[in-house]
Every structure is written in C-alpha cells, then in structure tokens.
MILUM-625521 format. One record per residue (C-alpha): residue in one letter; z, y negated, x negated. Coordinates in steps of 0.25 Angstrom, whole numbers, plus 2048, in hexadecimal, padded with zeros to 3 digits. Each point is the difference from the previous one (the first is absolute). Layout:
AZYX ...
//
This chain:
M7CC82B7B4 T7FB80D806 Q7F28057FB R7F780780A K7F48087FE K7F87FA80B P8047F580B V80380380E G7F47FD80A T8007F680B A7FC80280E Y7FC7F1802 D7F27FD7FE R7F97F3802 V7FF801810 S80E805802 S8057F57F6 L7F87F5808 T80680580E Y80E8047FB D8077F3805 R7F87FF80D N80280E804 R80F8007FE F8067F2801 T7F87F880B T80680680C K80D7FC806 Q80680D7FB G7FA7FF7F2 L8057F27FF L80E804804 F80080C7F5 D7FB7F67F6 A80C7F7803 L80A80C7FF E7FA8037F2 W8007F27FC K80F7FE805 E80480C7F7 L7F97FA7F4 K8077F3802 R80D8067FF A7FD8037F1 I7F87F37FD V80B7F7805 K8088057F4 I7F57FC7F6 P7FF7F27FB K7F47F8804 G7F58017F6 G80680E7FC S7F680B7FB V7FC80A80A L7F880D7FF E7FA80780C A7FD80E7FD G7F480480A C7FD7F2805 G7F4804809 T7FA7F4806 A80B7F77FB R8077FF80D F80D7FD7F9 S7FC7FB7F3 Q7F87F5806 R80D7FB808 L8098017F4 G7F67F87F8 E7FF7F580A F810800800 G7FF7FD7F1 Y80380D7F9 N7F88057F4 V7F980D805 R7F980B7F9 A7FA80A80A V7FA80D7FC D7F880B808 L7F780C7FE S7F57FB809 P7F67F77FA D7FB7FC80E M80E7FD805 L8027F77F4 E7F37F9802 V8057FD80E A80E7FC7FB S7FA7F77F5 E7F77F880A K80C7FE809 C8087FA7F5 K7F57F97F8 A8077F2802 L80D8067FA D8017FF7F1 N80E806800 V7FB80E806 T7F88097F7 F7FA80E802 A7FE80C7F8 L7FA80E802 E80C8097FD E80780D804 A80E7FE804 V80580B7F7 D7F97FA7F4 L8037F1800 S7FB7F87F4 S80C7F6801 E80A8007F6 D80F804803 S8097F7807 T7F57F6804 F8027FD80F D80B7FA808 L7FB80880C T7F780D801 F7FD80580E S7F780A807 I7FD80180F R7F780A806 V7FD8077F3 T80A80C7FD N7FB80780D Q7F28007FB T8028067F2 E7FD80E7FC S80E806800 V80F7FD801 D8018017F1 Y7F57F67FE A8077F780A L80D8017F8 E7F97FE7F3 M7FA7F3806 I80E7FB803 Q8048037F2 E7F57F87FB M8037F4809 I80E8007FB R7FB8007F2 V7F87F3801 T80C7F9808 K8097F77F8 L80F8037FE G8077FA80D G7F2801807 L7FD80780D V7F780B804 L7FC80280F V7FA80D804 E7FB80380E F7FE80F804 V7FD80980B N80E806803 A80180F7FE Q80E800807 R7FA7FC80D P80280B80B F7F5805808 S7F57FA7F7 K7F2806802 K7FA8077F5 S7F67F77F8 K7FA7FE7F3 D8097F47FD I8098027F4 K80E7FF805 L80D7FB7F7 S80E7FF803 G80A7F67FD E80880A7F8 Q7F48037F7 I7FE7F17FD S80F7FE7FE E80080C7F6 I7F47F97F8 A8087F3801 R80C8077F9 E7F88067F5 S7F97F37FD N80D7F7800 C7FE7FA80D R8097FE80D V7FB80180E E8027F1805 R7FC80380E Q7F980B809 R7FA7FE80D G7F780680A I7F67FB80A L7F880680B I80980A807 F7F580380A S7F58007F5 Q7F37F87FF T7F880A808 I8097FD80C L8007F17FD N7F1800801 K80180680E V80A7F6805 P7F97F680B R7FF7F27FB V8097FB80B L80B8097FB I7FF7FD7F1 P80C7F6801 L80980A807 W7FC80B7F6 H8037F77F4 I80E7FD805 V80380F803 E7FA8047F2 Q8087F67F9 L80D805806 A7FC80F7FE S7FD7FD7F1 A80D7F97FE V80880C805 L7F680C7FC G7F97FA7F4 K80280C7F8 W7F7808809 A7F57F5802 S7F28047FD R7FF7F67F4 G80A7FD7F6 Y8027F47F7 I8098017F4 I8047F57F6 L8048037F2 E8077F77F6 K7FD8037F2 L80D7FF7F8 H8037FC7F2 P80580B7F8 S80E7FA7FE P80A7F7807 E7F77F47FB R7F980280D F80B7F9807 L8007F37F7 G7FE7F4807 K80180780E K80A7FC80B I80D809802 G8087FE80C I80F8037FF F80780280E V80F7FC801 V8077FF80D A8087F3801 G7FD7FA7F3 F8057F2805 C80F7FD800 Q80A7F7806 P8017F27F9 E80E8037FA Y7FA80C7F8 L7F57F77FA N8048057F2 A80280E803 I7F780C803 S80380B80A G80080E7F9 H7F4805808 V7F77F57FA Q8048007F2 I7F880C7FB P7F37FC808 L8027F27FA M8018067F2 A7F3808802 A7F97F4805 K8047F77F4 A7FB80B7F7 L7F3802807 V7FD7F0800 E8038017F1 G7F680B7FF G7F57F8806 Y80180580E Q7FF7F780D V80D803807 T8047FD80F L80E802805 I7FE80480E T80D7FF807 T8077FC80D K8097F4804 P80C804809 R8057F2804 P7F97F3801 A8097F97F6 D7FF80B7F5 I7F97FC7F3 L7FB8077F4 P8098027F4 K7FE7F87F4 A7FE80C7F7 I7F2802807 P7F67FA7F6 E7F57F6806 S7F58097F9 I80380B80B Q7F97FD80D I80880280D K7FB80580D V80A80080C L7FF80A80B V80880080D H80E8077FE A80180C809 S80E8057FD R80B7FB808 N80A7F77F8 W80C8067FA P80A805805 E7F780580B K7F780C7FD G7F2804804 I7F27FC801 Q7FA7F680A P7F3808804 I7F77F4804 K8047F97F3 A7FD80C7F8 F7F2802805 R7FE7F17FD Q8058027F2 F7F780C7FE W7F47F8806 Q8037F47F7 L8018097F4 L7F2807802 S7F97F2804 F8067FA7F3 L7FB80B7F7 K7F3801806 R7FE7F17FF E8057FF7F2 S7F780C7FB F80B8077F9 G7FC80C7F7 W80580D806 E80180E7FA F80180E806 D8017FA80E W7FA7F3805 L80E7FA7FF K80A8017F5 L80C7F87FE I80A8007F5 H80D803807 
//
C-alpha cells in the first residue's frame, strides 16, 4: 500500500455535492450520458456473480454503487469528499449491503485480493497527475481478487484535436503497460463520445435519438479516438492454475463421420481429441466445436461423453469438391461468436482464443 505525506484535496464541498446529480443527470442529454456510462459498467458487472464483492473508487454521490446494491452486490464505496459521502450514505440508507469510507484511491485500507470487481468512473481525470492516476490503477488491481476484474474509465489522451484542459488524460497503452506489470490482461477496451460531452450538451432535445445512433456507430468504428475510454482488466493467477475449471473450446472441422466409420477416427481429429481428453482429466470443461458435413453422419464412439459437443454449420463443399461456401462460412463464423459469448468462455490475449 502506498504511503503519502498528505492526502489530495477535493473540489466537492457541501453545496456542489448536493447539486452534483441535479446539475448533470436530469436533462435529456445528462440522462443519456448516464445511460452510456452505466452500459459500460454493465459490461463488467455481468461477469461477476450476483452477491459478489465490488469496490467503487471515487464513488461521489453513489450513482453506481446504489444501483449495484439494489441488484444484490456487496459494495464498498470510497471517496475523498466527506460531503459527497454524506449525500451517498443518505441515498443508500436502506441498503445494508453498501458501505462507505473516506479514503484516497491510492491508499485503500482493504486487504490484497478482496473484491471480485473494482471500478472507477469519472475519477482519473480529476487526479493531480498522470503518475497519480496510474498509481491509483495499481492500487485498484492490488485489492482485486485473482480472476477478478478492474474497470477504469479515463479521458483519452489519444483523441485528436482535443482542447487543452486541466483534465488528466491517459491512453489505453499506458493502462495496458500497468496491466502487464501487475499480471493482468486487457479483457476489453472501448471508447464512447466521439463527439465529446460538450457537443452532446448542445444537441437539441429533438435530435438526441439521432445523435445517439450516430454516436454508437462512430464509437464502434473509431472508439480508439473517443473522448472517454473504458478498459477492463482481468487479474490473472500467477500460474496456469488460473485456467482450472474454465471452459476451453477445441475447434475441429468435420468431427462427425459416416456410420460405417463409427469405430474409426479421422487423422485430423485424433490429436485434438487427445488434447481434449487430457484437459478433461486435468479438470477443465471442454467443448468440441465441430461441423457435420452430411445429415446422416454420427460422432465416433471414441469421443467420450464427458466432452460437450457444439455443432456449427458446415461451410466446406463435400469431398471430392473443393472450396468454401461463402454464405455458410459467414453463418459458421457468426454461430461460433454467438456460442462463445453465450457460454462465457475465458479468453486470453485476444477476446477469442481456440485450441486448433
């Protein structure tokens, strides 16, 4: 835990704390911005079991901690402003699963590996320096459990044509470097507000729905240059044990065979099947993801029942013809992505990783 000579001050006194939500999240533009931020937080929270432990670093008026408490999560919310915490406590007085503490985000009192999710929204840009913000992220990682998640929101230093401001700006690369040094991986990185919050606040109410559609499309394509970035880190186990109990998908084309070959296995299936058996014996959940060339084809007897099977559309033309059927290939790819997302596979390096 970092020891600091004196705590960082806060700009939020009693008056600004009491008016914080009203000044920002009551207009149609403010409500949309709130919805965009909440949507990014939900991308992390859906991966945490209900009743899991959550830390919000810089909770303000408990805009997010209150919702998480109402959804059944056990929340610890910390902030530097006593007045903000007073407002937050009043909002959450009916929730005994939400607790508050006056703490600095770089000097948290929690023990190592305490929370399933640690997150911070609208905080790093208000810190004293880039170094302080990165130190804060390291502290958030420290108190997160192995296998847990850290969500960091930041004002994007890579956004072109951004106006000079007092905001502390970070880049995804800086946070990724902290992640590597702290034995974490980047699980997801996104950006919102290509056109900035300032522009959003000037959009006429009648045009808000259209602006929202354009913003979503632009952020999906140009998210790296959005004004605000969201990055989710997974805190890894220090050894391969981090994979135990997790799902592993092994993709094999045409794992089915013709009935007359029930007791035989094609050569291209043998090695993946050996790997699948070994992984099952080691405690992993293995799914054989494969295709079925012909309706009458069946699974070879040698495939054990303990291995789950997922069948995708077969995109290759049947032998002796050659080539790929483009429409079926697209369907196969889409089925694969949908299946992996639905089954919540654990991914490493990229969001998708298959043993091939």
